[in-house]
N, C-alpha and C positions, 0 to 999 in steps of 0.2 A: 459795038459788035466786036471790036478788036480784043477787048478783054476776055470775051467768051472763047474766042478762037485760041488765045494764049492759054487759057484755063484748060480747055479740052486737050490742046497739044501737051501740056504739062502732065495731065492724067494719062494720056496715051503713052507718053515717054516713060513715065513711072511704071506703068503696067509692063511695057516692053522690056525695060531694063530688069524689072523683077523676074519676068519669065526667062530672060536670057541668063540671068544669074542662077536661077534655080535649075534650068535645063543643061546649061553648058559649064558654068564655072564651079558650081557646088551641087551636083545632082544627088538625090537621095539614093542610098544604097540599101538593097534588100538584105534582110538578116534571115538566114535559114535557121529555123528552130524546129524542134520536134515536140511531140505531145508529152514527153517525160519532163519538159520544163514547165509544164502547167502547175498551177497551185492545186492543192488537194480538193478544193471545192469544184474546180473545173474538171478535174479528173473524175470526181464522183458524178458529175453531170454526164461525162462521156460514158462512164460505166452504165449509168441509167439508160442512156440512148442505146448502148449495145444490148442491154437487157431487154428493152422494148422491141428492138429489131429481132432479137433471138426469139422472143415470144411470138412474133409474127411469122418468121421464117423457119424457125426450128433447126437451123444449121449450126451445130456446135463448132465445127472446124472454122467456119467463117467468123463466128463470135470470138473464138480463141485468137484468131489472126488479128482481129480488130483490137482486142485487149492487149496483144503483144506490142501494139504501137505505143503503149504507155510507158515503155522502158524496160529495164532489166528485171523488174519484178515478175514473178509468174502470174498468169491470169488469175489463179486462185487468190494469191496475195493482193493483187490489185482490187479484186471484188470484195475481199474481206475488209481491206482499208476503206473502201467506198461505203460498205455497210456501217462501219463504225462512225465514219464522219456523217453519214446521212442521219443516223440516230441522234447524234449530238446536235446537228444543225437543224433538226426539226422537219425533215422531209416528210411527206405524207406517208401514211401506212401503205397505200397501194404501191407507191414508188419503192419503198423499202422491201415490200413483198416481191416485187419484180426482180430487184437486185438479189434477194435471197434465193429466188427460184433459179436465177442464173448460176449462183454459187452451188446450189444443189446439183444442177445439170453438170457443172464442171467436175464436181467431186465424184459423180457417178460414171463419168466417162473413163473408159479404159486407157491406160497410158499409151502414148503414141509409139508405134513400132518403127524403129529406124529414124533417120534424120532426113526429111524431105525439104528441099529448097524450091521456092517458086518465085 
């Protein structure tokens, strides 16, 4: 019975030391990243999700704000890049059509008047 107690004590000691090391001595640090750091395939998926929500909601200003999260490119350029990648990557025709409908909606919107910040 003494061997089992020593064995369990060694396991508990190892777990305890590992947790103490991970929590106190060398804790993980969070890295703040933005959507513009994504690869083009993930950006295309994001644009597709925006296109799907735009199709349901019909709110172009909200869709444009969501697309602006992708970085310094204009929403129109982001959607155009997404269409090009989607065609090369073999996205389904309904998905490409949704993205193209979003591009058409962006292109038919009148330019924003003034500079509003929220």
